C-alpha positions as semicolon CSV with decimal commas, in nm:
position;residue;x (nm);y (nm);z (nm)
1;M;0,008;0,006;0,044
2;T;0,151;0,336;-0,094
3;K;0,147;0,645;0,125
4;A;-0,152;0,754;-0,113
5;E;-0,346;0,472;-0,033
6;R;-0,328;0,455;0,331
7;P;-0,622;0,568;0,524
8;Q;-0,562;0,935;0,657
9;R;-0,702;1,003;1,018
10;A;-0,978;1,255;1,057
11;A;-0,853;1,564;1,197
12;T;-0,982;1,648;1,558
13;P;-1,263;1,916;1,536
14;D;-1,228;2,220;1,736
15;F;-1,497;2,180;1,962
16;E;-1,484;2,509;2,119
17;A;-1,553;2,655;1,765
18;L;-1,754;2,417;1,740
19;F;-1,969;2,550;2,038
20;R;-1,951;2,895;1,942
21;A;-2,062;2,812;1,590
22;L;-2,385;2,617;1,678
23;P;-2,708;2,809;1,522
24;S;-2,896;2,679;1,817
25;P;-2,874;2,849;2,179
26;Y;-2,654;2,665;2,422
27;M;-2,529;2,726;2,763
28;V;-2,336;2,551;3,025
29;L;-2,410;2,526;3,412
30;D;-2,213;2,361;3,688
31;R;-2,365;2,214;3,995
32;D;-2,433;2,526;4,170
33;L;-2,653;2,658;3,846
34;R;-2,346;2,899;3,769
35;F;-2,303;3,035;3,424
36;V;-1,958;2,854;3,284
37;D;-2,006;2,950;2,939
38;A;-2,275;3,029;2,662
39;N;-2,247;3,078;2,284
40;A;-2,337;3,357;2,047
41;V;-2,673;3,248;1,964
42;Y;-2,769;3,235;2,330
43;C;-2,656;3,574;2,422
44;A;-2,799;3,703;2,100
45;V;-3,143;3,568;2,218
46;T;-3,112;3,656;2,601
47;E;-2,965;3,972;2,495
48;R;-2,686;3,922;2,747
49;R;-2,289;3,959;2,680
50;P;-2,093;3,677;2,792
51;D;-1,907;3,877;3,074
52;E;-2,273;3,928;3,213
53;L;-2,328;3,553;3,250
54;I;-2,011;3,392;3,341
55;G;-1,989;3,326;3,730
56;R;-2,329;3,415;3,790
57;D;-2,642;3,229;3,925
58;V;-2,891;3,141;3,644
59;F;-3,211;3,272;3,863
60;E;-3,014;3,548;3,943
61;M;-2,988;3,650;3,570
62;F;-3,307;3,535;3,497
63;P;-3,495;3,551;3,795
64;N;-3,876;3,374;3,810
65;P;-4,041;3,319;4,131
66;G;-4,354;3,161;3,979
67;E;-4,434;2,857;3,834
68;S;-4,205;2,851;3,517
69;G;-3,923;2,908;3,753
70;R;-4,031;2,637;3,986
71;L;-4,036;2,392;3,686
72;L;-3,702;2,521;3,571
73;R;-3,503;2,454;3,874
74;E;-3,688;2,108;3,941
75;S;-3,576;2,017;3,584
76;F;-3,223;2,124;3,675
77;E;-3,228;1,934;4,004
78;R;-3,358;1,615;3,814
79;V;-3,062;1,613;3,584
80;L;-2,809;1,695;3,901
81;E;-2,965;1,401;4,080
82;S;-3,021;1,139;3,809
83;G;-2,726;1,207;3,554
84;R;-3,018;1,178;3,296
85;P;-3,105;1,432;3,014
86;D;-3,435;1,638;3,107
87;S;-3,676;1,820;2,889
88;I;-3,940;2,096;2,933
89;A;-4,190;2,083;2,626
90;V;-4,312;2,440;2,660
91;L;-4,184;2,680;2,924
92;P;-4,352;3,036;2,944
93;Y;-4,033;3,251;3,094
94;P;-4,021;3,632;3,060
95;I;-3,691;3,782;2,960
96;Q;-3,540;4,124;3,084
97;L;-3,512;4,350;2,739
98;A;-3,193;4,532;2,696
99;V;-3,197;4,926;2,791
100;S;-3,160;5,000;2,432
101;R;-3,519;4,869;2,361
102;G;-3,680;5,040;2,679
103;G;-3,592;4,770;2,961
104;G;-3,870;4,590;3,116
105;F;-3,954;4,225;3,032
106;E;-4,098;4,059;2,772
107;M;-4,270;3,701;2,775
108;R;-4,111;3,436;2,563
109;Y;-4,189;3,060;2,502
110;W;-3,931;2,815;2,523
111;S;-3,861;2,447;2,440
112;V;-3,614;2,347;2,711
113;N;-3,359;2,020;2,705
114;H;-3,086;1,997;2,966
115;T;-2,804;1,729;2,908
116;P;-2,550;1,635;3,190
117;L;-2,174;1,607;3,144
118;L;-2,043;1,333;3,397
119;D;-1,721;1,310;3,579
120;A;-1,547;1,001;3,585
121;E;-1,725;0,907;3,896
122;G;-2,066;0,904;3,705
123;H;-2,192;1,230;3,877
124;T;-2,319;1,497;3,672
125;A;-2,073;1,796;3,662
126;F;-2,192;2,032;3,435
127;I;-2,542;2,098;3,274
128;V;-2,560;2,161;2,906
129;Q;-2,883;2,360;2,830
130;N;-3,044;2,386;2,460
131;T;-3,332;2,601;2,408
132;V;-3,528;2,660;2,127
133;D;-3,738;3,018;2,142
134;V;-4,106;2,950;2,005
135;T;-4,200;3,313;2,080
136;E;-4,245;3,358;1,755
137;L;-4,471;3,096;1,645
138;Q;-4,715;3,189;1,935
139;R;-4,719;3,556;1,815
140;L;-4,795;3,421;1,411
141;K;-5,089;3,238;1,556
142;Q;-5,210;3,547;1,740
143;I;-5,182;3,752;1,377
144;A;-5,340;3,448;1,205
145;Y;-5,625;3,380;1,427
146;G;-5,690;3,722;1,660
147;P;-5,732;3,767;1,973
148;G;-5,737;3,392;2,160
149;G;-5,502;3,325;1,838
150;E;-5,289;3,113;2,085
151;T;-5,527;2,858;2,082
152;L;-5,376;2,539;1,878
153;V;-5,530;2,401;1,546
154;S;-5,651;2,064;1,569
155;G;-5,333;1,850;1,624
156;E;-5,120;2,110;1,745
157;S;-5,327;2,100;2,067
158;D;-5,319;1,721;2,093
159;L;-4,931;1,711;2,074
160;L;-4,900;2,009;2,330
161;Q;-5,118;1,812;2,539
162;R;-4,945;1,494;2,520
163;A;-4,607;1,672;2,573
164;Q;-4,754;1,847;2,900
165;E;-4,913;1,509;3,019
166;V;-4,575;1,367;2,965
167;Q;-4,398;1,662;3,142
168;A;-4,639;1,586;3,466
169;M;-4,581;1,215;3,477
170;N;-4,196;1,323;3,452
171;R;-4,267;1,536;3,764
172;T;-4,444;1,262;3,963
173;L;-4,204;1,006;3,853
174;T;-3,898;1,215;3,986
175;Q;-4,091;1,285;4,297
176;E;-4,169;0,914;4,387
177;T;-3,782;0,826;4,284
178;R;-3,661;1,083;4,497
179;G;-3,835;0,984;4,770
180;L;-3,746;0,621;4,721
181;R;-3,392;0,699;4,684
182;D;-3,413;0,889;5,009
183;L;-3,543;0,553;5,157
184;F;-3,269;0,385;5,028
185;M;-3,015;0,628;5,147
186;Q;-3,119;0,681;5,512
187;A;-3,213;0,308;5,545
188;P;-3,011;0,153;5,875
189;G;-2,887;-0,123;5,727
190;F;-2,612;-0,101;5,471
191;M;-2,743;-0,120;5,118
192;A;-2,549;-0,136;4,785
193;V;-2,602;-0,225;4,400
194;L;-2,342;-0,352;4,208
195;T;-2,383;-0,396;3,829
196;G;-2,214;-0,528;3,497
197;P;-1,969;-0,795;3,483
198;D;-1,712;-0,612;3,665
199;L;-1,936;-0,561;3,940
200;R;-1,932;-0,144;3,932
201;F;-2,061;0,048;4,217
202;A;-2,425;0,181;4,099
203;L;-2,561;0,313;4,439
204;A;-2,423;0,268;4,778
205;N;-2,623;0,438;5,081
206;H;-2,490;0,611;5,405
207;A;-2,489;0,292;5,599
208;Y;-2,266;0,151;5,343
209;Q;-2,027;0,442;5,320
210;Q;-2,011;0,450;5,705
211;L;-1,925;0,060;5,698
212;I;-1,626;0,124;5,418
213;G;-1,469;0,432;5,550
214;H;-1,656;0,651;5,338
215;R;-1,471;0,606;5,036
216;Q;-1,564;0,704;4,672
217;V;-1,707;0,402;4,539
218;I;-1,983;0,517;4,282
219;G;-1,898;0,407;3,927
220;R;-1,585;0,203;4,024
221;P;-1,547;-0,187;4,037
222;I;-1,553;-0,348;4,347
223;C;-1,218;-0,501;4,315
224;E;-1,063;-0,108;4,266
225;A;-1,300;0,031;4,511
226;L;-1,253;-0,197;4,778
227;P;-0,931;-0,407;4,724
228;E;-0,892;-0,571;5,047
229;V;-1,204;-0,768;4,997
230;E;-1,123;-0,970;4,693
231;A;-0,848;-1,181;4,863
232;Q;-1,092;-1,257;5,129
233;G;-1,336;-1,413;4,886
234;F;-1,631;-1,203;4,849
235;V;-1,564;-1,079;4,473
236;D;-1,587;-1,452;4,380
237;L;-1,889;-1,509;4,616
238;L;-2,028;-1,225;4,420
239;R;-1,992;-1,370;4,087
240;Q;-2,086;-1,693;4,186
241;V;-2,437;-1,532;4,311
242;M;-2,456;-1,362;3,913
243;A;-2,352;-1,703;3,776
244;I;-2,612;-1,948;3,933
245;R;-2,855;-1,633;4,018
246;E;-2,945;-1,741;4,336
247;P;-2,920;-1,546;4,662
248;F;-2,651;-1,576;4,958
249;V;-2,713;-1,520;5,312
250;G;-2,429;-1,454;5,543
251;R;-2,453;-1,489;5,928
252;A;-2,198;-1,293;6,137
253;V;-1,937;-1,320;5,896
254;S;-1,582;-1,164;5,954
255;V;-1,463;-0,906;5,718
256;R;-1,139;-0,703;5,716
257;L;-1,184;-0,345;5,607
258;Q;-0,937;-0,069;5,535
259;R;-1,195;0,196;5,688
260;D;-0,892;0,484;5,756
261;P;-0,670;0,505;5,464
262;D;-0,356;0,524;5,685
263;G;-0,472;0,271;5,903
264;P;-0,482;-0,151;5,936
265;L;-0,745;-0,363;5,800
266;E;-1,018;-0,354;6,102
267;E;-1,244;-0,677;6,164
268;R;-1,591;-0,627;6,128
269;F;-1,866;-0,861;6,160
270;L;-2,182;-0,869;5,919
271;D;-2,528;-1,006;5,869
272;F;-2,588;-0,990;5,483
273;I;-2,745;-1,106;5,186
274;Y;-2,674;-1,093;4,814
275;Q;-2,959;-1,093;4,550
276;P;-2,894;-1,115;4,224
277;I;-3,035;-0,862;3,977
278;A;-3,232;-1,018;3,698
279;S;-3,235;-0,860;3,351
280;D;-3,508;-0,877;3,085
281;G;-3,314;-1,168;2,932
282;G;-3,324;-1,380;3,290
283;E;-2,943;-1,300;3,317
284;A;-2,817;-1,154;3,604
285;S;-2,734;-0,804;3,539
286;G;-2,600;-0,723;3,893
287;V;-2,609;-0,767;4,247
288;F;-2,819;-0,594;4,522
289;V;-2,635;-0,586;4,867
290;E;-2,814;-0,543;5,186
291;G;-2,721;-0,631;5,542
292;S;-2,643;-0,497;5,925
293;D;-2,301;-0,454;6,083
294;V;-2,361;-0,702;6,379
295;T;-2,003;-0,658;6,515
296;D;-2,078;-0,511;6,821
297;R;-2,349;-0,816;6,902
298;V;-2,078;-1,035;6,829
299;L;-1,816;-0,906;7,066
300;A;-2,072;-0,944;7,292
301;E;-2,188;-1,281;7,256
302;R;-1,806;-1,379;7,291
303;Q;-1,769;-1,202;7,601
304;Q;-2,055;-1,328;7,723
305;K;-1,936;-1,686;7,638
306;L;-1,595;-1,606;7,802
307;L;-1,764;-1,478;8,107
308;V;-1,973;-1,785;8,157
309;D;-1,686;-2,015;8,077
310;E;-1,512;-1,853;8,352
311;L;-1,809;-1,828;8,547
312;N;-1,809;-2,231;8,526
313;H;-1,453;-2,252;8,613
314;R;-1,455;-2,061;8,928
315;V;-1,784;-2,193;9,051
316;K;-1,603;-2,547;9,031
317;N;-1,292;-2,418;9,199
318;T;-1,489;-2,266;9,473
319;L;-1,709;-2,591;9,551
320;A;-1,374;-2,782;9,519
321;T;-1,214;-2,527;9,746
322;V;-1,532;-2,532;9,999
323;Q;-1,527;-2,936;9,988
324;A;-1,132;-2,927;10,108
325;I;-1,218;-2,706;10,397
326;S;-1,504;-2,873;10,514
327;D;-1,335;-3,215;10,498
328;Q;-0,993;-3,062;10,658
329;T;-1,206;-2,889;10,935
330;L;-1,423;-3,155;11,000
331;R;-1,074;-3,388;11,083
332;A;-0,906;-3,098;11,292
333;S;-1,243;-3,042;11,513
334;E;-1,308;-3,251;11,809
335;T;-1,690;-3,132;11,847
336;P;-1,958;-3,059;11,595
337;E;-1,944;-2,708;11,766
338;A;-1,620;-2,646;11,704
339;F;-1,641;-2,768;11,372
340;R;-1,960;-2,529;11,274
341;Q;-1,735;-2,223;11,417
342;A;-1,394;-2,295;11,248
343;F;-1,622;-2,392;10,896
344;E;-1,830;-2,091;10,921
345;S;-1,532;-1,872;11,003
346;R;-1,361;-1,975;10,687
347;L;-1,636;-1,962;10,434
348;M;-1,674;-1,589;10,544
349;A;-1,354;-1,560;10,471
350;L;-1,385;-1,682;10,125
351;S;-1,720;-1,471;10,112
352;S;-1,549;-1,170;10,188
353;T;-1,250;-1,215;9,918
354;H;-1,526;-1,306;9,674
355;D;-1,739;-0,969;9,772
356;L;-1,425;-0,781;9,690
357;L;-1,389;-0,933;9,337
358;T;-1,734;-0,873;9,237
359;Q;-1,700;-0,544;9,280
360;T;-1,446;-0,514;9,020
361;S;-1,619;-0,791;8,780
362;W;-1,363;-1,036;8,895
363;R;-1,081;-0,856;8,712
364;S;-0,856;-0,812;9,045
365;A;-0,883;-0,724;9,416
366;A;-0,670;-0,475;9,604
367;L;-0,427;-0,619;9,874
368;D;-0,491;-0,360;10,108
369;D;-0,877;-0,432;10,105
370;V;-0,803;-0,807;10,154
371;L;-0,645;-0,742;10,461
372;R;-0,871;-0,483;10,609
373;A;-1,178;-0,740;10,554
374;E;-0,977;-0,953;10,810
375;F;-0,892;-0,689;11,039
376;R;-1,253;-0,533;11,049
377;P;-1,316;-0,685;11,377
378;Y;-1,015;-0,514;11,566
379;P;-0,993;-0,138;11,642
380;A;-0,754;0,029;11,405
381;D;-0,489;0,050;11,706
382;R;-0,448;-0,330;11,728
383;Y;-0,254;-0,352;11,339
384;A;-0,084;-0,147;11,097
385;L;-0,046;-0,206;10,733
386;D;0,261;-0,122;10,562
387;G;0,266;-0,115;10,145
388;E;0,234;-0,025;9,792
389;D;-0,061;-0,036;9,598
390;V;-0,094;-0,406;9,490
391;D;-0,362;-0,556;9,238
392;L;-0,418;-0,932;9,292
393;A;-0,586;-1,165;9,023
394;P;-0,858;-1,336;9,120
395;A;-0,692;-1,668;9,210
396;E;-0,409;-1,501;9,399
397;A;-0,692;-1,269;9,585
398;L;-0,884;-1,597;9,692
399;A;-0,590;-1,810;9,803
400;L;-0,408;-1,512;9,990
401;G;-0,775;-1,439;10,139
402;L;-0,776;-1,773;10,294
403;V;-0,399;-1,750;10,433
404;L;-0,428;-1,414;10,584
405;H;-0,760;-1,537;10,753
406;E;-0,591;-1,844;10,926
407;L;-0,331;-1,597;11,047
408;A;-0,581;-1,396;11,172
409;T;-0,785;-1,619;11,326
410;N;-0,474;-1,816;11,507
411;A;-0,385;-1,468;11,621
412;A;-0,730;-1,417;11,772
413;K;-0,698;-1,742;11,932
414;Y;-0,337;-1,792;12,074
415;G;-0,141;-1,487;11,955
416;A;-0,146;-1,126;11,955
417;L;-0,498;-1,054;11,874
418;S;-0,583;-1,236;12,196
419;V;-0,477;-0,994;12,424
420;A;-0,522;-0,622;12,473
421;A;-0,134;-0,534;12,410
422;G;-0,101;-0,737;12,118
423;R;-0,046;-0,588;11,802
424;V;0,006;-0,746;11,425
425;T;0,210;-0,555;11,164
426;V;0,193;-0,656;10,797
427;S;0,416;-0,495;10,542
428;W;0,500;-0,567;10,183
429;R;0,688;-0,490;9,878
430;V;0,701;-0,577;9,515
431;V;1,011;-0,655;9,382
432;R;1,059;-0,758;8,995
433;G;0,705;-0,893;8,977
434;E;0,706;-1,095;9,286
435;L;0,518;-1,006;9,636
436;A;0,699;-0,993;9,933
437;L;0,490;-0,983;10,231
438;T;0,591;-1,013;10,604
439;W;0,280;-1,095;10,906
440;R;0,430;-0,998;11,224
441;E;0,279;-1,042;11,556
442;T;0,423;-0,896;11,900
443;G;0,316;-0,840;12,232
444;G;0,091;-1,115;12,274
445;P;0,145;-1,433;12,489
446;P;0,467;-1,615;12,484
447;V;0,474;-1,849;12,156
448;W;0,572;-2,235;12,144
449;P;0,596;-2,434;11,827
450;P;0,289;-2,619;11,754
451;V;0,322;-3,010;11,869
452;R;0,162;-3,147;11,584
453;S;0,057;-2,937;11,242
454;G;-0,313;-2,861;11,226
455;F;-0,511;-2,793;10,928
456;G;-0,469;-2,439;10,954
457;T;-0,112;-2,434;10,956
458;R;-0,135;-2,687;10,636
459;L;-0,351;-2,436;10,482
460;I;-0,120;-2,164;10,506
461;E;0,156;-2,347;10,402
462;R;-0,005;-2,530;10,097
463;S;-0,254;-2,276;9,928
464;L;-0,015;-2,058;9,767
465;K;0,180;-2,365;9,597
466;G;0,075;-2,537;9,303
467;P;-0,046;-2,295;8,978
468;L;0,042;-2,022;9,224
469;G;0,395;-2,087;9,244
470;G;0,417;-1,862;9,583
471;A;0,502;-1,975;9,931
472;A;0,447;-1,923;10,305
473;E;0,681;-2,003;10,598
474;Q;0,594;-1,982;10,964
475;T;0,823;-1,897;11,242
476;F;0,713;-1,904;11,586
477;A;0,936;-1,712;11,798
478;P;0,866;-1,658;12,162
479;E;0,820;-1,283;12,093
480;G;0,542;-1,335;11,827
481;V;0,432;-1,545;11,518
482;V;0,626;-1,444;11,191
483;C;0,500;-1,548;10,853
484;R;0,677;-1,442;10,514
485;I;0,492;-1,487;10,202
486;R;0,649;-1,464;9,840
487;L;0,384;-1,460;9,550
488;R;0,438;-1,448;9,196
489;L;0,202;-1,170;9,079
490;A;0,004;-1,231;8,734
491;A;-0,058;-0,942;8,512
492;V;-0,413;-0,775;8,650
493;G;-0,592;-0,689;8,320
């Protein structure tokens, strides 16, 4: 093929020059209904210069508070909201005359068409208006038919009536559509409409926007708008719904979304349905997504299960502790009355620690509070507490509470708290996560080591061993009992 035979690429037209040269009136408005441009014919018809129009509000330049102004504004709003063209068959609209023509207003009749120019996201960015001035037609009819000549001849009246009916129907449909759109946008559950083989977002309501972090998704394929969901299998699931044309229902499904552009993926739990949208040919043209964010419910259910499991564990441990206390107290008691007193006393000590833990929802108990619960029956001058604030985990509080109760009971029966001059000093400190506590009695009767080891002594020495990894060592010095306790503290949440 020779150079002469090769097809020549057509030259690109100068669209700005084309706009200027169009023989019909055209003007362009932005989303705020301000003039962006107007061609020469439009300026001639409206008797305005371009510099008078550009940047000015259309209703400021051509005010009309009446019915015609309302019809024109509603047509603009329909185009802005729907992104589709809109027209008005016949619009009576007065135009202010130039000063050279005496000023004032002249009634004009227009046939109006509004065409949207869309941005990359499918939203109306500008409105192009094309108007046809049909005023002369009205005047010719008046001349031809005299007064009342605006009455249309047969055929014309039917055509105008039909145009007006269509216009009225469009207004009704627009109002209904706007109402449905408002319901869609304000629905408490999240909703979205995905269309086409690439699942492009056509609609997304406020709840959906909140769920995804208010990202701009309209007009974009889901893989591009929400890239993180593709690896989680949701895009494949949507395509499957379209392919088999059957809905999918998800319950408390985990999804990780990047709700903050600079943040990590955040896990949410969703109840949702993917409903295929059938086209006229029976194929699926898209998917309707509807659901609700149930993250708070799922987390609450998990927390409730955790608490129930923990409660069951604690009840079993408490019952085991009560059983051991009962068995050992019974063996060490010589009479039923002695058993009752000792057993009730130990149960009350256990109950007191339970009360302290209940106040913090079983998260922790303060060591100071556990000690004061044991010294509650005694005047403040009979004991002294010296140490920093320490929070005990539930297992630590229960075990230490029983040990302190045995020490206080023994002191009241045989030691420092059994005489008026006796006194108990408890001091403690925490070194590298380990509690070191010293119970020291002074001013009491002379102390002698016990001949045999009773349950109380065994409870003190053994309660902190095992899983707690602690120890308690008693010294029976003549001047008073000393008990040194070591306990590795767990982290308290």
